[in-house]
C-alpha positions in Angstrom: 10.0 1.1 1.4 7.9 -2.0 0.1 4.7 -2.9 -0.8 2.7 -5.8 -0.9 -0.8 -5.6 -2.3 -3.4 -8.6 -0.7 -6.4 -9.9 -2.8 -9.6 -10.0 -0.7 -11.9 -12.9 -0.4 -15.6 -12.6 -0.5 -16.4 -10.0 1.6 -12.8 -8.8 2.6 -11.7 -6.3 0.5 -8.3 -5.9 -1.0 -5.7 -4.5 1.0 -2.3 -2.8 0.7 0.8 -3.0 3.2 3.4 -0.5 3.2 6.5 -1.9 5.0 10.1 0.0 5.6 13.6 -1.7 4.8 13.5 -3.9 8.1 10.1 -4.8 6.7 8.3 -3.4 9.8 4.6 -2.7 8.8 4.0 0.9 8.6 0.5 1.0 6.9 -2.3 -1.1 6.2 -5.0 0.1 3.9 -8.0 -0.6 1.7 -6.9 -0.2 -1.8 -9.9 2.1 -2.3 -9.4 4.1 0.8 -5.3 4.9 1.2 -6.2 8.3 2.3 -6.1 8.6 6.1 -3.5 6.0 6.3 -0.8 7.9 4.0 -1.9 11.3 5.8 -0.7 9.7 9.2 2.9 8.6 7.8 3.2 11.7 6.1 3.0 10.4 2.5 -0.3 12.3 1.7 1.4 14.3 -1.1 2.5 11.3 -2.9 -0.7 9.4 -2.9 -1.1 9.5 -6.6 2.2 7.9 -7.4 1.9 5.3 -4.5 -1.6 4.2 -5.8 -0.8 4.3 -9.4 1.9 1.9 -8.3 -0.3 0.0 -6.5 -2.8 -0.4 -9.3 -0.2 -1.9 -11.5 1.0 -4.2 -9.0 -0.5 -7.7 -9.3 -1.9 -9.4 -6.0 0.5 -11.2 -3.7 3.9 -9.6 -5.0 6.5 -7.8 -2.9 8.1 -4.6 -4.7 10.5 -1.9 -3.7 9.4 1.5 -4.0 11.5 4.7 -3.7 9.8 7.7 -1.9 
C-alpha cells in the first residue's frame, strides 16, 4: 500500500491518500480525521501505526507502507 500526504492551501486542509499496489485510490481523508475512512477499509485497528507513519512523512512524497 502507498501513502501520499498532500499539503492543503489556505482553507483547504491537509489530506492523505492511501493507494494499493496498482495505485488505485483506496481512501482519501483529512490528516486530523482518519477514523471513518480507515474503518471502512477495515484498517481501524491499524490507525495508530498508519497515523504515526503519516505524521513523519513529508508533504508531497509517496511512501510504501506494509500493512
